[in-house]
C-alpha positions in Angstrom: 168.6 49.6 -71.6 167.1 51.9 -69.0 168.4 54.5 -66.6 166.4 55.4 -63.5 166.8 59.0 -62.3 165.0 60.9 -59.5 163.3 64.2 -60.1 166.1 66.7 -60.4 166.6 70.4 -59.9 169.1 73.1 -60.5 169.9 73.5 -56.8 171.4 77.0 -57.4 167.9 78.4 -57.5 167.3 77.5 -53.8 168.4 79.9 -51.1 169.6 78.5 -47.8 167.0 77.3 -45.3 166.2 79.2 -42.1 168.1 77.9 -39.1 165.7 78.6 -36.2 166.5 78.8 -32.5 163.0 77.9 -30.9 162.0 74.6 -29.5 159.0 74.0 -31.8 159.3 71.3 -34.5 157.8 72.7 -37.6 156.4 70.1 -39.9 155.0 70.8 -43.4 153.0 68.9 -45.9 152.9 70.3 -49.5 150.9 68.5 -52.1 147.6 67.4 -53.5 146.7 64.5 -51.2 143.4 63.4 -52.8 140.9 64.0 -55.5 137.8 64.9 -53.6 135.3 64.5 -56.4 136.5 61.0 -57.3 137.4 60.0 -53.7 140.9 58.9 -54.9 143.7 59.1 -52.4 147.3 59.9 -53.4 148.9 60.6 -50.1 147.7 59.6 -46.6 147.2 63.0 -44.9 144.8 61.2 -42.6 147.6 59.1 -41.2 149.9 62.1 -40.9 147.3 64.0 -38.9 146.5 61.0 -36.7 150.2 60.6 -36.0 150.9 64.1 -34.9 147.7 64.2 -32.8 149.1 61.1 -31.0 152.5 62.5 -30.2 151.6 63.5 -26.6 153.6 66.7 -27.0 152.7 70.3 -27.7 156.1 71.2 -29.2 155.1 70.8 -32.9 153.3 72.7 -35.6 152.0 71.4 -38.9 151.4 73.5 -41.9 149.3 71.8 -44.7 149.6 73.3 -48.1 147.6 72.1 -51.1 144.2 71.4 -49.6 141.7 73.1 -47.3 140.3 72.1 -44.0 136.9 71.9 -45.5 138.1 69.6 -48.2 139.9 67.4 -45.7 136.9 67.1 -43.4 134.7 66.3 -46.4 137.1 63.5 -47.4 137.6 62.3 -43.8 134.6 63.5 -41.7 135.8 61.2 -38.8 138.8 63.5 -38.3 136.8 66.7 -37.6 137.1 66.4 -33.8 140.9 65.9 -34.0 141.2 68.9 -36.3 139.2 71.0 -33.8 141.2 69.8 -30.8 144.5 70.5 -32.6 143.4 73.9 -34.1 146.3 75.7 -32.5 148.9 73.4 -34.1 147.4 72.2 -37.4 147.0 74.9 -40.1 145.5 74.4 -43.5 146.6 77.0 -46.1 145.0 75.7 -49.3 146.7 76.3 -52.6 149.6 78.9 -52.5 152.0 80.4 -55.1 155.2 78.5 -55.4 157.2 81.4 -53.9 155.0 81.1 -50.7 155.4 77.3 -50.6 159.2 77.7 -50.7 159.1 80.1 -47.8 157.1 77.5 -45.7 159.7 74.9 -46.7 162.7 77.1 -45.7 161.2 77.5 -42.2 160.2 73.9 -41.7 162.2 71.2 -39.9 160.7 68.4 -41.8 158.5 67.8 -44.8 156.2 64.8 -44.1 154.2 62.6 -46.4 153.0 59.0 -46.4 151.9 57.0 -49.5 150.3 53.6 -50.1 152.2 51.3 -52.4 149.8 51.7 -55.3 150.9 51.3 -58.9 150.7 55.1 -59.6 152.7 55.9 -56.5 155.4 53.4 -57.3 155.7 54.4 -60.9 157.3 57.8 -60.4 159.6 59.7 -58.0 158.1 62.1 -55.5 158.9 65.6 -56.7 158.3 66.9 -53.1 161.1 64.8 -51.8 163.7 66.2 -54.3 162.4 69.7 -53.8 162.5 69.5 -50.0 166.0 68.3 -49.9 167.1 70.8 -52.4 165.6 73.5 -50.2 167.4 72.2 -47.2 164.4 70.4 -45.5 164.8 66.8 -44.2 162.0 64.4 -45.2 160.0 61.9 -43.2 158.2 59.3 -45.4 157.7 55.6 -45.9 159.4 53.0 -48.1 158.4 52.9 -51.7 160.0 51.7 -54.9 162.4 54.4 -56.2 163.2 56.2 -53.0 164.6 53.3 -50.8 168.0 53.7 -52.6 168.4 57.1 -50.8 167.7 55.8 -47.3 171.3 56.1 -46.3 171.1 59.9 -46.3 171.0 61.3 -42.7 168.4 63.8 -43.6 166.0 61.3 -45.1 163.9 59.3 -42.6 162.5 56.5 -44.7 160.8 53.7 -42.9 158.3 50.8 -43.2 154.6 51.7 -43.0 153.1 51.1 -39.6 155.9 53.0 -37.8 154.7 56.5 -38.6 154.2 57.5 -34.9 157.6 56.1 -33.8 159.4 57.9 -36.5 157.7 61.2 -35.9 158.4 61.0 -32.2 162.1 60.3 -32.9 162.4 63.3 -35.2 160.5 65.7 -32.9 162.7 64.8 -29.9 165.9 65.8 -31.8 167.2 69.0 -30.2 167.4 72.3 -32.2 171.1 71.9 -33.0 170.5 68.4 -34.5 167.6 69.6 -36.6 169.6 72.6 -37.9 172.5 70.3 -38.7 170.2 68.0 -40.7 168.9 71.0 -42.6 172.4 72.2 -43.4 173.4 68.7 -44.6 170.3 68.4 -46.8 170.9 71.8 -48.4 174.6 71.2 -49.0 174.2 67.7 -50.3 173.0 68.6 -53.8 171.6 65.1 -53.8 169.0 66.0 -56.4 171.0 68.5 -58.4 171.0 67.7 -62.1 174.8 68.2 -62.3 175.4 65.3 -59.9 174.0 62.9 -62.5 175.7 64.2 -65.6 178.5 61.6 -65.4 176.0 58.7 -64.9 173.9 60.0 -67.8 176.9 60.3 -70.0 178.0 56.7 -69.3 174.5 55.6 -70.1 174.3 57.5 -73.4 177.7 56.2 -74.5 176.6 52.7 -73.8 173.8 53.1 -76.4 176.2 54.0 -79.2 
């Protein structure tokens, strides 16, 4: 017998997110998108950057945590011009302490990441999805085994690959009240709190005896 659980947290450690009043949609990516030396891609930061650059709106801001601009342009030299053109909206912060990462999350409207359906990506559950929701940050991502079961949550925008731009445009066009409501719903959901799965885990363990 097998029980499948997402990455879980003690949600009591997360303070409430920041409910902003400005019109800018703050997007954040937190992670290690690729192994530069091996040229191995884990998450499609290139597609994310291409999508935001195609939005046709200036009312967005993207913070990238976990890699540098130099590393990204070495991995994707064809994106150097886009990065230059969007230098007032796309910001690379490199590796940061966890406390700083949580501050970026609290101030963001959405965490965004896209993954190819590779065996390693389908084998586990994205920690960044659980952490974002626990911190009160809605998530924009694509369908993958393991996360599709949560697509009914209002604050999770999970869609088929190929619709990145359309989904981003929809989320950016939400007004400030709607975005803050989604953040509140995510934070209060305790969707990935360990205590929400105690009953399920107890039933599973009892079934083994």
